[in-house]
C-alpha positions as CSV (number, residue, x, y, z in Angstrom):
1,M,57.0,29.4,-104.4
2,V,59.0,29.6,-100.9
3,K,57.6,32.8,-99.8
4,L,54.3,31.7,-100.2
5,E,54.7,28.6,-98.3
6,I,56.7,30.8,-95.5
7,E,53.4,33.0,-95.5
8,V,50.9,30.4,-95.0
9,K,52.9,28.6,-92.7
10,K,53.1,32.0,-90.5
11,F,49.4,32.5,-91.0
12,V,48.7,29.6,-89.6
13,K,51.1,30.0,-87.0
14,N,49.7,33.7,-86.2
15,N,45.7,32.3,-86.3
16,K,45.7,29.1,-84.0
17,K,43.9,30.7,-82.0
18,E,41.6,31.6,-84.6
19,K,41.5,28.2,-86.3
20,M,41.0,26.7,-82.9
21,F,38.1,28.7,-82.6
22,F,36.7,28.1,-86.1
23,V,37.0,24.7,-85.5
24,C,35.0,24.7,-82.3
25,K,32.4,26.6,-83.9
26,L,31.7,24.3,-86.4
27,K,31.4,21.6,-83.8
28,F,29.0,23.7,-81.9
29,R,26.6,24.5,-84.7
30,H,27.0,20.5,-86.0
31,T,25.6,19.8,-82.4
32,V,23.0,22.4,-82.6
33,W,21.8,20.8,-85.9
34,L,21.8,17.7,-84.9
35,I,19.5,18.1,-81.9
36,A,17.0,20.4,-84.0
37,A,16.9,17.6,-86.0
38,S,16.3,15.2,-83.4
39,V,13.5,17.7,-81.8
40,I,12.0,17.7,-85.4
41,S,12.5,14.1,-86.0
42,V,10.8,13.5,-82.8
43,G,8.0,15.9,-83.1
44,F,7.1,14.9,-86.9
45,L,6.8,11.1,-85.1
46,S,5.1,11.9,-82.6
47,F,2.5,13.8,-85.1
48,I,2.2,10.7,-87.6
49,I,1.5,8.6,-84.3
50,A,-1.0,10.9,-83.2
51,C,-2.6,10.9,-86.8
52,T,-2.3,7.2,-87.6
53,P,-5.8,5.5,-87.1
54,T,-5.7,2.5,-84.2
55,S,-8.0,0.1,-83.5
56,P,-10.8,1.4,-81.5
57,P,-11.2,-0.5,-78.1
58,E,-14.1,-3.1,-77.6
59,P,-16.8,-1.9,-76.8
60,P,-18.8,-2.9,-73.2
61,I,-21.1,-5.6,-73.4
62,T,-24.7,-4.6,-72.8
63,F,-27.7,-6.9,-72.7
64,T,-31.1,-7.2,-71.6
65,V,-33.5,-10.0,-70.2
66,T,-37.0,-10.8,-71.1
67,R,-38.8,-13.4,-69.7
68,I,-41.1,-15.5,-71.8
69,T,-42.8,-17.8,-70.0
70,Y,-44.7,-17.3,-66.9
71,D,-46.5,-20.5,-66.2
72,S,-47.3,-23.0,-63.5
73,H,-45.6,-26.0,-65.7
74,D,-41.9,-26.5,-65.6
75,D,-40.5,-24.9,-68.7
76,V,-37.2,-26.3,-70.1
77,Q,-35.1,-27.8,-73.3
78,C,-35.0,-24.3,-74.7
79,R,-33.6,-23.2,-77.9
80,V,-33.3,-19.6,-79.9
81,N,-32.4,-18.6,-83.4
82,D,-30.1,-15.8,-84.9
83,R,-33.4,-14.0,-85.3
84,G,-34.4,-14.7,-81.2
85,D,-37.1,-16.8,-81.8
86,V,-37.4,-19.3,-79.2
87,V,-38.6,-22.5,-78.7
88,W,-39.3,-24.9,-75.5
89,M,-40.6,-28.0,-73.8
90,R,-43.8,-27.7,-71.6
91,E,-43.9,-30.6,-68.9
92,I,-47.6,-31.1,-68.3
93,G,-48.0,-34.2,-66.0
94,D,-46.7,-37.1,-67.9
95,G,-46.7,-35.3,-71.4
96,G,-45.1,-32.5,-72.8
97,E,-46.0,-29.7,-75.6
98,I,-43.9,-27.9,-77.7
99,Y,-44.2,-24.1,-77.9
100,C,-42.5,-21.5,-79.8
101,F,-41.8,-17.3,-79.4
102,T,-41.4,-15.3,-82.0
103,N,-39.2,-12.3,-82.1
104,G,-40.7,-9.0,-82.7
105,Y,-44.5,-10.5,-82.6
106,E,-43.6,-10.9,-78.8
107,V,-46.4,-13.7,-79.4
108,V,-45.9,-18.0,-77.9
109,D,-47.4,-20.5,-80.1
110,K,-48.5,-23.9,-79.2
111,L,-47.0,-26.1,-81.9
112,S,-48.4,-29.6,-80.6
113,Y,-51.1,-31.2,-79.3
114,N,-51.3,-34.5,-77.3
115,P,-51.8,-35.7,-74.3
116,Y,-48.5,-37.5,-74.4
117,K,-44.6,-37.0,-73.9
118,A,-42.9,-34.3,-76.3
119,G,-38.8,-33.3,-76.5
120,N,-36.1,-32.1,-77.7
121,P,-37.5,-28.9,-79.7
122,Q,-34.9,-27.8,-82.6
123,I,-35.3,-24.3,-84.6
124,N,-33.4,-23.1,-88.2
125,N,-33.0,-19.5,-88.7
126,R,-36.0,-20.0,-90.9
127,G,-38.7,-20.4,-88.3
128,D,-38.8,-24.5,-88.2
129,V,-39.2,-26.4,-85.8
130,A,-38.7,-29.8,-85.3
131,W,-39.5,-32.4,-82.6
132,W,-40.1,-36.1,-81.4
133,Q,-43.3,-37.1,-79.8
134,Y,-45.0,-40.4,-78.8
135,D,-48.0,-40.7,-80.8
136,G,-50.0,-43.1,-78.6
137,F,-51.7,-44.9,-81.5
138,D,-49.3,-48.2,-81.7
139,E,-49.6,-50.8,-79.0
140,E,-46.2,-49.8,-77.3
141,S,-46.6,-46.3,-78.3
142,D,-43.5,-45.4,-80.1
143,S,-42.0,-41.9,-80.4
144,E,-42.4,-40.1,-84.4
145,I,-41.1,-37.0,-85.7
146,Y,-42.5,-33.8,-86.3
147,C,-42.1,-30.5,-87.7
148,Y,-43.6,-27.3,-88.0
149,Q,-43.0,-25.6,-91.6
150,I,-42.5,-22.1,-91.3
151,E,-43.3,-21.5,-95.3
152,E,-46.0,-24.1,-95.6
153,K,-47.4,-22.7,-91.6
154,M,-48.4,-26.3,-90.5
155,T,-46.9,-29.2,-88.8
156,I,-46.0,-32.2,-90.9
157,R,-45.5,-35.8,-89.2
158,F,-42.7,-37.3,-90.9
159,T,-42.5,-40.4,-89.7
160,D,-45.6,-43.5,-88.8
161,N,-44.1,-46.4,-87.8
162,S,-43.9,-49.0,-85.2
163,F,-40.6,-48.0,-83.7
164,L,-38.7,-45.0,-81.8
165,D,-37.6,-42.4,-84.0
166,F,-35.5,-39.6,-81.7
167,H,-33.5,-36.5,-81.8
168,P,-34.4,-34.3,-85.0
169,K,-31.5,-31.8,-85.9
170,L,-32.4,-29.3,-88.9
171,N,-30.1,-27.3,-90.9
172,N,-31.4,-24.0,-92.1
173,S,-32.8,-24.8,-95.4
174,G,-35.0,-27.0,-93.5
175,D,-33.2,-30.7,-94.1
176,M,-33.7,-32.8,-91.2
177,V,-31.6,-35.8,-89.7
178,W,-32.8,-38.1,-87.1
179,Y,-32.3,-41.9,-85.7
180,G,-35.2,-44.4,-85.5
181,D,-34.8,-48.0,-84.0
182,G,-35.6,-49.1,-87.5
183,G,-32.7,-51.9,-88.3
184,E,-33.1,-55.7,-88.5
185,F,-32.8,-56.1,-84.8
186,P,-35.2,-53.9,-82.7
187,G,-33.9,-52.5,-79.9
188,F,-30.5,-53.1,-80.9
189,D,-30.4,-51.6,-84.2
190,N,-30.6,-47.7,-84.8
191,E,-30.3,-46.5,-87.9
192,V,-30.1,-42.4,-89.4
193,F,-32.5,-41.0,-91.8
194,L,-32.8,-37.5,-93.7
195,Y,-35.3,-35.5,-95.1
196,V,-34.5,-33.3,-98.0
197,Y,-36.7,-30.5,-97.9
198,S,-35.4,-29.6,-101.3
199,M,-37.0,-32.6,-102.5
200,G,-39.9,-33.4,-100.3
201,S,-38.0,-37.2,-100.1
202,V,-36.9,-38.8,-97.0
203,E,-33.8,-40.7,-97.6
204,Q,-32.3,-44.0,-94.9
205,V,-28.8,-42.9,-94.4
206,T,-27.6,-46.4,-92.6
207,G,-28.7,-49.9,-93.0
208,T,-29.3,-50.2,-96.5
209,V,-26.6,-51.8,-98.4
210,S,-24.9,-55.2,-98.9
211,E,-23.6,-57.4,-96.1
212,G,-19.5,-57.2,-96.4
213,T,-19.4,-53.2,-97.6
214,L,-18.0,-50.6,-95.3
215,E,-21.2,-48.7,-95.5
216,Q,-23.1,-52.4,-93.9
217,M,-19.9,-52.6,-91.0
218,M,-20.9,-49.5,-90.0
219,S,-24.7,-49.7,-89.5
220,F,-25.5,-53.4,-90.3
221,S,-27.0,-54.7,-86.6
222,Y,-25.2,-52.1,-84.5
223,H,-26.3,-48.7,-83.8
224,D,-25.9,-45.3,-85.7
225,W,-27.3,-42.0,-83.5
226,C,-27.3,-39.0,-82.5
227,P,-26.9,-37.8,-86.5
228,Q,-25.5,-34.0,-86.8
229,I,-26.4,-32.1,-89.7
230,N,-24.8,-29.0,-91.4
231,D,-25.7,-25.9,-93.9
232,T,-24.3,-28.1,-96.9
233,M,-26.2,-31.3,-95.9
234,D,-22.9,-32.7,-94.6
235,L,-24.1,-35.3,-92.2
236,V,-21.6,-37.1,-89.1
237,W,-23.3,-39.8,-86.4
238,Q,-21.7,-42.2,-84.1
239,A,-21.8,-45.6,-84.3
240,T,-21.2,-48.8,-83.0
241,V,-18.9,-51.2,-84.5
242,M,-16.7,-54.3,-83.4
243,R,-13.8,-53.9,-83.4
244,E,-11.7,-57.5,-82.3
245,D,-14.8,-58.7,-81.2
246,M,-15.0,-55.7,-79.0
247,P,-17.9,-52.9,-79.6
248,S,-16.6,-49.7,-80.4
249,H,-18.3,-46.4,-80.4
250,E,-17.1,-44.2,-83.7
251,I,-17.8,-41.3,-85.3
252,C,-18.8,-41.5,-89.5
253,S,-19.0,-39.0,-91.8
254,R,-21.2,-38.5,-94.9
255,F,-19.9,-35.5,-96.6
256,L,-22.0,-34.1,-99.9
257,E,-19.4,-35.1,-102.4
258,S,-18.3,-38.4,-101.0
259,E,-18.9,-42.1,-99.3
260,Q,-19.5,-43.0,-95.5
261,T,-16.7,-43.3,-94.1
262,Y,-15.1,-43.4,-90.3
263,I,-13.3,-40.7,-89.2
264,T,-12.1,-41.9,-86.0
265,E,-10.6,-45.8,-87.3
266,V,-7.4,-44.5,-86.8
267,W,-7.6,-43.7,-83.1
268,D,-6.8,-47.6,-82.3
269,D,-6.4,-46.5,-78.3
270,F,-9.6,-44.9,-77.8
271,T,-13.2,-46.8,-78.3
272,T,-15.6,-44.4,-77.4
273,C,-16.0,-41.7,-79.4
274,T,-19.0,-39.0,-78.5
275,L,-20.8,-35.8,-78.4
276,V,-19.7,-35.6,-82.2
277,Q,-20.6,-31.7,-83.5
278,I,-19.9,-30.4,-87.2
279,N,-20.1,-27.1,-88.5
280,D,-20.6,-25.8,-92.1
281,H,-16.8,-26.2,-93.2
282,C,-17.0,-29.5,-92.5
283,D,-14.7,-29.0,-89.4
284,V,-16.0,-32.0,-86.6
285,V,-15.4,-32.3,-83.1
286,W,-16.1,-35.0,-80.5
287,Q,-14.8,-36.5,-77.5
288,S,-13.1,-39.5,-76.9
289,T,-12.0,-42.0,-73.9
290,P,-9.2,-44.3,-73.8
291,I,-9.8,-48.1,-73.6
292,T,-9.5,-49.4,-69.6
293,G,-10.7,-52.1,-67.6
294,I,-10.2,-50.5,-64.7
295,V,-12.5,-48.2,-62.8
296,P,-11.8,-44.2,-63.6
297,G,-9.4,-43.0,-61.2
298,Q,-7.2,-45.8,-60.0
299,P,-3.6,-45.0,-60.4
300,G,-1.6,-46.1,-63.6
301,E,-4.7,-45.5,-65.7
302,D,-5.6,-42.4,-68.3
303,P,-9.6,-43.0,-68.4
304,D,-10.3,-39.3,-69.1
305,S,-11.7,-38.3,-72.2
306,E,-10.1,-35.8,-74.9
307,I,-11.2,-33.5,-77.6
308,F,-10.6,-34.2,-80.6
309,L,-10.9,-32.1,-84.4
310,Y,-11.2,-33.7,-88.0
311,S,-11.2,-31.3,-91.1
312,L,-11.4,-31.5,-94.4
313,D,-8.4,-28.7,-94.9
314,Q,-5.5,-30.4,-94.7
315,A,-3.9,-26.8,-93.5
316,C,-5.9,-26.7,-90.6
317,A,-4.3,-29.9,-89.1
318,Q,-1.9,-28.1,-87.0
319,H,-0.2,-28.7,-84.0
320,V,-1.2,-26.9,-80.9
321,G,2.6,-25.2,-81.0
322,E,5.4,-22.8,-79.2
323,D,2.9,-20.0,-79.5
324,A,-0.1,-21.3,-78.0
325,R,3.0,-22.3,-75.1
326,K,3.6,-18.8,-74.6
327,N,0.2,-17.3,-74.0
328,D,-0.7,-17.2,-70.6
329,H,-3.8,-18.3,-70.5
330,V,-2.5,-21.3,-71.8
331,S,-2.1,-24.2,-68.9
332,L,1.0,-26.3,-70.3
333,K,-0.8,-29.4,-69.2
334,G,-3.7,-28.8,-71.5
335,L,-1.5,-28.9,-74.5
336,N,-0.6,-31.5,-77.2
337,P,2.0,-30.4,-79.4
338,A,2.8,-33.3,-81.4
339,I,-0.4,-35.7,-81.8
340,K,-1.8,-35.2,-85.4
341,T,-2.6,-38.0,-88.1
342,G,-4.5,-36.4,-91.5
343,G,-7.1,-34.2,-91.0
344,S,-7.4,-35.2,-87.7
345,I,-5.6,-33.7,-84.6
346,Q,-6.1,-34.6,-80.6
347,I,-6.9,-30.8,-79.1
348,T,-6.2,-32.4,-75.0
349,D,-4.1,-34.2,-73.5
350,N,-4.3,-34.3,-70.1
351,D,-5.7,-36.2,-66.7
352,W,-9.0,-33.8,-66.4
353,H,-12.0,-35.2,-68.3
354,D,-12.7,-32.8,-71.3
355,S,-16.5,-33.3,-72.4
356,N,-19.0,-31.7,-74.2
357,P,-17.4,-30.3,-77.2
358,Q,-19.0,-27.4,-79.4
359,I,-17.6,-25.6,-82.7
360,N,-18.6,-22.3,-84.5
361,N,-18.1,-21.5,-87.7
362,N,-15.1,-19.5,-87.4
363,G,-13.8,-22.6,-86.2
364,L,-13.9,-22.3,-82.2
365,V,-14.2,-24.8,-79.8
366,V,-15.4,-24.8,-76.4
367,W,-15.6,-27.2,-73.9
368,Y,-15.7,-27.8,-70.3
369,S,-13.2,-29.8,-68.3
370,Y,-12.6,-31.3,-64.9
371,Y,-10.3,-33.6,-63.1
372,T,-11.1,-37.2,-63.0
373,N,-10.3,-37.7,-59.0
374,D,-12.8,-34.7,-57.8
375,W,-16.0,-36.3,-59.8
376,L,-15.5,-39.7,-57.9
377,D,-14.8,-38.0,-55.0
378,I,-17.7,-35.6,-55.0
379,N,-20.4,-38.6,-56.0
380,A,-18.9,-40.7,-53.0
381,N,-19.6,-38.1,-50.4
382,S,-22.4,-35.8,-51.5
383,E,-24.5,-35.3,-54.6
384,D,-24.8,-31.8,-54.0
385,Q,-21.2,-31.2,-54.2
386,L,-19.9,-30.2,-57.8
387,P,-16.4,-31.0,-59.6
388,D,-14.4,-28.1,-60.0
389,S,-14.9,-27.8,-64.0
390,E,-13.5,-25.0,-66.4
391,I,-14.6,-23.9,-69.4
392,Y,-12.2,-23.9,-72.6
393,L,-11.7,-22.4,-76.0
394,Y,-9.4,-23.8,-79.0
395,D,-8.7,-21.5,-82.1
396,K,-8.3,-23.4,-84.8
397,E,-6.7,-20.4,-87.1
398,K,-4.7,-20.1,-84.1
399,G,-3.9,-23.6,-82.5
400,S,-3.8,-21.7,-79.3
401,I,-6.6,-23.1,-75.9
402,V,-7.4,-20.3,-73.7
403,Q,-9.1,-21.1,-70.2
404,I,-11.9,-18.9,-69.9
405,T,-12.7,-19.7,-66.3
406,N,-10.0,-20.3,-63.4
407,N,-12.0,-20.9,-60.2
408,D,-12.7,-23.0,-57.8
409,Y,-16.6,-23.7,-58.2
410,D,-18.6,-25.8,-61.2
411,D,-18.7,-24.2,-64.7
412,R,-20.1,-26.6,-67.1
413,L,-21.9,-26.6,-70.7
414,P,-20.5,-23.8,-72.9
415,F,-22.3,-23.1,-76.1
416,V,-20.6,-20.6,-78.7
417,S,-22.3,-18.9,-81.9
418,D,-20.5,-17.7,-85.0
419,L,-20.3,-14.3,-83.5
420,D,-17.5,-15.8,-81.2
421,Y,-19.8,-15.5,-77.7
422,V,-19.2,-18.1,-75.5
423,V,-22.3,-19.1,-73.0
424,W,-22.1,-21.4,-70.2
425,M,-23.9,-22.4,-66.3
426,G,-21.6,-21.7,-63.4
427,Y,-22.0,-21.9,-59.8
428,D,-21.2,-18.3,-58.1
429,G,-21.3,-20.5,-54.5
430,N,-25.1,-19.6,-53.9
431,D,-26.5,-21.1,-57.0
432,Q,-25.9,-21.9,-60.7
433,E,-25.8,-18.8,-63.0
434,I,-25.9,-17.9,-66.7
435,Y,-22.2,-16.3,-67.7
436,L,-21.0,-15.0,-71.3
437,Y,-17.4,-14.7,-72.5
438,D,-16.7,-12.3,-75.6
439,Y,-13.5,-13.8,-77.3
440,A,-12.6,-10.1,-79.3
441,S,-12.4,-8.3,-75.9
442,G,-11.6,-11.4,-73.3
443,S,-13.9,-10.3,-70.9
444,T,-16.7,-12.3,-69.1
445,T,-20.2,-10.7,-68.6
446,Q,-22.8,-12.3,-65.8
447,L,-26.2,-12.3,-67.3
448,T,-28.0,-13.5,-64.2
449,D,-27.6,-12.8,-60.4
450,N,-30.3,-13.5,-58.4
451,L,-31.2,-16.5,-55.7
452,Y,-32.5,-19.2,-57.9
453,N,-30.5,-21.7,-60.3
454,D,-30.3,-20.5,-63.8
455,E,-29.3,-23.3,-65.9
456,M,-28.8,-25.4,-69.6
457,P,-28.0,-22.3,-71.6
458,Y,-28.2,-22.1,-75.8
459,I,-26.8,-19.3,-77.9
460,S,-27.1,-18.4,-81.4
461,S,-25.8,-15.5,-82.7
462,N,-26.3,-12.7,-80.0
463,F,-29.4,-14.2,-78.7
464,V,-29.0,-16.4,-74.9
465,V,-31.4,-18.9,-73.6
466,W,-31.7,-20.6,-70.6
467,Q,-34.4,-22.1,-68.0
468,G,-34.1,-20.3,-64.6
469,K,-36.0,-22.0,-61.8
470,V,-38.6,-19.3,-60.3
471,D,-40.5,-20.0,-56.9
472,G,-40.2,-23.6,-58.1
473,Q,-41.0,-23.9,-61.5
474,Y,-38.5,-23.8,-64.5
475,E,-39.1,-20.6,-66.7
476,I,-37.5,-19.9,-70.3
477,F,-35.8,-16.4,-70.2
478,R,-33.6,-15.0,-73.2
479,A,-31.3,-11.9,-73.6
480,A,-30.0,-10.1,-76.3
481,I,-26.6,-9.4,-76.4
482,K,-25.2,-5.9,-77.5
483,K,-22.2,-3.8,-77.9
């Protein structure tokens, strides 16, 4: 055993250099293997990345513009449906007629025949067209509700009374709402009416119940007006009620499976709730103006209006939170992270006037906003000037706000379609033009570029309509959007 140990030690001593070389050799081989493994890993990872399918970039927006009218009279108040059919009112003297352009057939049909004023034409995706029209038969010639029903291929007069009926709204099933001066105090008591297409019957929604009930409080001797209807026959409207001896404009609703109720009674600091809109999921938007007896714009006051959203889905009543604040497009002054009551949230809380909210079925809300003092200064100095208003969008699902426009000109009256396209009219330094924003890509496309005003755009699906003042006369145009 001793001899063996000596020999081993001697071997180690005599082969020290060889041992060191052996160790170094091992280290070198280990490094080579590490480098080779790294190269193989990087190459394999690159191969995986190259082979992994990625979302293709959003295709660019293309569009085709069609001029619908060529007439010596003004053609205004245009609307379009998802099929590309267009309706409008043609002003003829002191009166007006309703016309319809049917897409695919490229023909224009005259739907009304009267020497009196008509207006506010609406069209649904079936092709039904509704409007109000003075009849000329009563002593003071009141307005009545008419509808051209596409399945019956005939025009039906829905009202025949001695009071005013205005502003019909259609859903895609042919159901229709409007408001009329049919209350107990003519001229001071509008009520809401509903036509149910499947039943062929008209129902008076407000002002029909006993005194003292909630329904009576919302409708008795006060205006119920500007009703809206969605495809599931849910209704919202604006009501004037008395709160502590002060008239207050509130938003009321009648959802299909519930009773009439206030949506806005919780907002004690706001008395003017107007311009209500509803989508097919019962999301409701409106603008509200605070209580103030002071002229808007004076120091220390907050007279501007704000945008609110109500939803039956409690989960959507979320804060406009930190994720939204991190968005480079979001103005921090335009966000309100805390205001929340039940199914309602206050989308805006700023020093600007936020106006004309619109909502699509995906929960996108758009509106335009301008600083109150700008509006007052402009009105005081020149009617030709316009305030620097901008277009904003709120995403209900994300709880975030995007500022779509950011310039020194006027941008107004946005509408949003279910394809998440937003259109509006904007001043380009010379005249009003029509613009389109694609929410998916975040890109803006100018649809018109000419030397005359293009105004009052409206969008449904991928079709945009507007009125352009060509040679001193308003004509109707339509753009078909493609990707």
